[in-house]
N, C-alpha and C positions, 0 to 999 in steps of 0.2 A: 205621558202618552201610553196607550195600551199596547200590548204586544201586537195585536192585529194591525193597529194604525202604524206602528213602527215598521212592520214588515211591508205594508203597502207603500209607505213613504220611501223606504229604502229601494224597493223594486222600481218605483217610478223614477227615482233619481238616477238610475243607472243609464248610461248612454247605450246606444244600439251596439257599438263595437264591444263594450265591456260585457253586455248581456250575451253577445254571441260567443265571446271568449269563455264564458262560464257554462256553456252548453255541454252536457255530458255526451261523450262519444261512446257509442255502443258497437259491439258488445262490451259491457263493463264487467270487469272481474275484480272483486274485493277479497282481501284476506280477512276472514271472519271466524273467530274462535279456532284458529289454526287451520281452517279449510278455505279453499278457493270457492267463492260463490259468484256465479256468472249470470248476468241479466242481458238478454238479447235486445231488450228495449225497455222503456219506462213501463213499469207494471200498471195495468189498468184496473185490476181487482186484487185487493190485499186483505188478508185476515190478520188481525193483531191479537195475539194471545198475551195479555198483560196490560194493565191499565196505563202504565207509563209509556209503553210502546204506542198504544192507541193515542194518548194525549200528544205525544211528539208529532205524530202524523197530522193531528188536528191543527197543532200550532204551525205546521209547515203549509197549511192550506190544502191538505190532501183528503179531507173528510169524505168527499164524494167518491173517492176510490176505495174507501174502507167498506167492505161488504160483510164484515162480521168481526165481533170482538168478544173477549172472554177474560176471566180472572180479574175481578174488580173487588176492591176492599173499601171504597169510599165514593163520594160524589165526584162527578167530573169537574175539571177546572172551571171556575166561574167564567161565565160568558159563553160556554160551549154546551149548555144544557139542551138547547134546541137542536144543535148539530148532533149531539149524542143520541137524542131520541130517535133520530132517523137511521141510526146504525143498528142492525140486528145484533142483539145480545145472545150469543150462542150458548153461553153458560155464565153464571156468576163466578164459578170456580173452574173446574176442568171440563173443557169441551171434549166431545168424542172426535176421534179421527174422521169418522164418517160425516159429522156435522160440519167440520171445517172443509172437507173436500166437496161437500154438497153445494157450497157457495161458489164453486168454480173459480178459485183464486189463481192468479198467476204469480203470487208471492205470499209467503207467510212470514210475519215478523213475530218473534217471541221474546218475552222479557226474561224468561228463566229456562235454563236447560233441563230442569226437573220436569218441565212441561213438555218441551220438544228438545230432545238431546239424545245422547247415547243410551240413556235409560229412561227416556221421557215417558210420563204417564199418558200423554196424548199419542205420541208417535216419535219415531226417530226422523232426523232430517232425510235419511236415505229413503224412508217410506214415501215422503212427499216428492223427493227427487225422481223416484221411479215413475211418478205421474207428471213429471216435467215442471214441478213446483219448487223453486228455490226457497230456502229458509234463511232468514237473517236473524241472528241472535244478538241481543244487547251486549256490547263488550263488557259492561259492568258486571255481568254474570259469568264471564269466562276468562277475562284477562286478570291474571293474578288470583285465580281461583281454581280449585280442583273439585270437579263435580263427579268424579269417577265412582264415588261411593254412594251415589244417589242422594235423594233428599235435597236439603239446602246447600250441600257441598261445604268445602273448607276453603276459606280465603287465605291465600298464601302471600299476598301483598296487600298493603293498605289501599282502600278505595279512595279515589279522588274524582271530582266532578269532570276532570279531563275525559274520563270514560263516557260520561253523558254527552259531552261536546263532540266526541268522536262519533257517537251514535247519530246525533243530529246531522253531522256533516256527511256521514255515510248514507243516511236515508235521503238527504237532500240531493246527493249525487245520483243515487239509484233512480229517483223520480224526476231528475232534471230540474230541480228548483234550488240551485246553488245559492242564488241571491237571498232567498228566504232563509236558508239555513245559516248563512253568514250573519244576517241581521238578528236572528234569534240567538245565536251564540253570543254575539256582541252585547245584546240586552241582558242576558243571564250573567255574563261575566261582570258587567257594570253593576248589577244588583248585588252580586256576591262581594264585590269590592266596597260598595257603599255600606253593607252590613258590617264588614270588618272595621271600616273607619268609624262607624257609630260607637263602637265600644273599644276603641284603640287602647284604652287604659283601664284594666280591671283593678278593683280595690283589693289587693292582697291575693291570697290563694283561693280562687273561686273554682269549685268543683261541681260535678253533676253525675247523676245516674239517669240513664234512659230506660224506662220500663215499657216494653212493647206489649206483652200480655203474660198470662199464666195459664197453664193447662188446667190447674185447679187453684183456688185461692189459698188453700192450706199447704201448698207445696212451693218450692223455689220458683221465683218468677224468671221469665226470659228478659234479660237485660243486655244492653249493648256492650260488647267488648271493644277492643282497640281498633279493629281492622275494617269495620263496616262504615256505613254512611254517618251514623251518630258520632263515631270516632273522628271522622273528617270534620263534622260540624263543630265538635268541641275543640279540636286542634286549630281550626280556622279562626275561632273566636278567642282562643287563648285560655280555655277552661281545661281543668284536669279531670280526666275520666277516673272515677274511683274504682272502676272495674279494670283490673290489670290483664285479664285474659286476652290473648290474641284472637280467640274465637269471635265470630261475628255476633252470635246470640247465645252466650253461655247461660246456664241456670245458676243463680247465686242466691243463697238464703238471705232473708231480710235481716237476720241478726248480724250477718257479715256486712251487709250494706249499712246498717245502722251504726256499726262500729267505725266504718269509713267516714261517716258523717258528711254526706254530700251537701254542698250549699244549696243546690237546686235539684228537684226531681222533675224530670220531663216524662209525662205520661202520654202514651199513644191513644189517639181517638180514631175509631174506624167504624164502618158499617158492618164489617164482617162479624159473625157471631159463632165462630168455631169453638171458642172457649168463653166461659162466663166473664172473664176479665177483659175480653175484647171491648166490652161496654165501658165507656169512660166513666159513667156514673158509678159503676161497680168499683172501678179503680179508686175513685175519689173517696167513696164510702169506706173502702178497706183501709186506705191510708189514715183516715180519721179515727177509725174504730179499733184497728188491730193494736194489741197492747205493746207491740214492738215499734211499729211504724208511727203510731200515734204520739210517741214521745220524741220523735226525730225533730230537730230544730227546723228542718226544711218544711215539715208539716205544720208544726205549731206556729211558725212564723209565715205561713202561707206562701212559701216559695215553691209552688208547684206550677209548672208550665204545661199547658195542654197543647199537644202538637199533632197534626195530621200524621197518622201512622205511615202514609205513603212517603213522607219526608224522611222517615227512619229507614226506609229501604233505599238502595242505590238507584234513584230515579230522578226525573226532572224536578220532582217536588223537593229534593234535598236543598235546593236554593231557597225555597219557601221556608224550610226548617231553619236555615241559617238566619233568615230575616226574623222569624218568629222569636227565636231565642235571643237574638241581639236586641230586639225591641223589649223583651221581658227583662233582660239584664239592665238595660238603660232605664226603664221605668221603675225598677226596684231599687235603684241607687247603688247597684253593685259595680257600675262602671263610672269612671271619672268623666 
């Protein structure tokens, strides 16, 4: 059953009394990123800065309320292409403060604090609040993470999908669609558990490295450390991360990676073209042709898994990443 069908079936199955009990009472105040955020009523117009935040709103059936979106690195979730075409794209990357305000939103949802946060490149939450516009930030970008230094910040606690489920539940309460939120969370948890069961037994010490991108091909790549979404994917499936750094995306030399000899290389695929290695074709060519990587058993034995780069970020797509890697391990014979 598709997510859309599941949400519809769950909502229709609710009795009138249960549905009434799930109604949000306004004003609603939530604790978000250490701050109280208050909503006088269900928002009617929302701008979502971040692909994952936008897609969660779509999955909750709230697309008609999204009056602007920005910061995309890949195609929209399958099945939502037509929906997404009708939502104005304010920018592929950073929207301007003026472009967001021009849509007349009564709420802004942001995926990252480096976009909208204390040192946000778009604005601070206070700038929006001065105009009566509350800002909701994805918990995955602020819970167990220090963003005070700007940029991507420093994760101080390991990511888990519980933070994504919290975001879904919060947004469902904000928009008074609790039943849809509960159904979506239940479906995602079931998918996560099914992927775990698929490879309940790995054959020996199976390890991996996740390659997101590289600023230049001849310098150290950005690979996944222990604390981000890839770290969660690997621990969930029982793989060992050969990168021991607690940083979310440290740069590590290919010689060091080759010595660690990962069983599998997971390469990020994205539409973004900030760096040459954003292109998956460039990644695959490099792995085959570079004198160091070309000799790695993971390369010579074709144990390279292509994964949507969104799944490597702490987003709703992380569950997709768990499924993709579980399927690859099962089909390659690395799982019992």
